[in-house]
N, C-alpha and C positions, 0 to 999 in steps of 0.2 A: 880473658874470657871464655866460656863454653859456648858461643853462641849457635853452634851443631846441636846442642844438648835442649837449648832453648828453643829453638824452631820444633824441635823433635816435640816439649813437653806443649808449644802451641797446637802443634799439628793433633796431637792427641786429643785435645779438646775441642777438636773441629776447625779452629783456624785453619784457613787456606791462605798461603802465601805465594803470590807468582815469585816465579825466577826474577821479572825483574824489578820485585818489591825489596825493601831496604828494612835494618835493625839499625837504628839508631843509639848511641852509649851518650847520655847525658850526665853530666857533674851534679851531685844535688844540691849541693851548696849554691851554686849557679842557679840553679831552677828558682830557689828563694830569693836571690839578689834579683834575678828578673820578674816575679812576683810583686816583690814591692815596688819594683821602678814603674807597675804599673796600679801600685795600691791594691795588690791583690795579696792573700796570704797564702803562700804554694806551699804544699808540705808533700814531701815523698813515703811512701809507706810500702815496707817492704814485707809483704804478706808470705811469710818465712813458711816455708814448707820444703824438707829433704827431699822431697819426690816432685818437685814442682818448681824448676828454676825460671819458667817464665813470667811469673807476676810480680809486678809492684805497679804501683800507682801514682800518679801526681793529683794531690785533694786540691780543689782551691782554682780551678779553670773553668772558665762561662761554658756548660754543657753545649754550646750551638757554636763553638770555636767562632764565637764573634769579634774576640778583641783579637786582629788581627797582628796588631803592634807587636801583644804580648807574645805571639806565635811567631814573629820574626826574631825577635830578643833570647828566645829560648832554640831555636835555632841556628843564629848567629853566634850566640853568645854562651851557650849551655852546653854547646852538643860538643864532646871529646872527638868521637868517633864514628863512621857511618858506612855500613857495611850493605854490600849490594847481597841478596839471599843467594845467587847462582856462585858468587865468588867466595862464598863461607865453607871453608875446609870442612 
């Protein structure tokens, strides 16, 4: 994956990432499984733009992040990789 390019695209949109921040790579299929376990219909939408690699969204999450059990499932079950910003080559 081209994580450095994603960070560049995010920066171009004004997103500031701290060196201690992180990027997580999640499995799209597992996101759906986690949603169903919490009675939510989660969908991953890739906003394909050849000039912007940074945008994908997970639709169906509670806007206020109130379902902490769902967030825990996503973190423990769907996460494939976790990259600290300062360590991304």
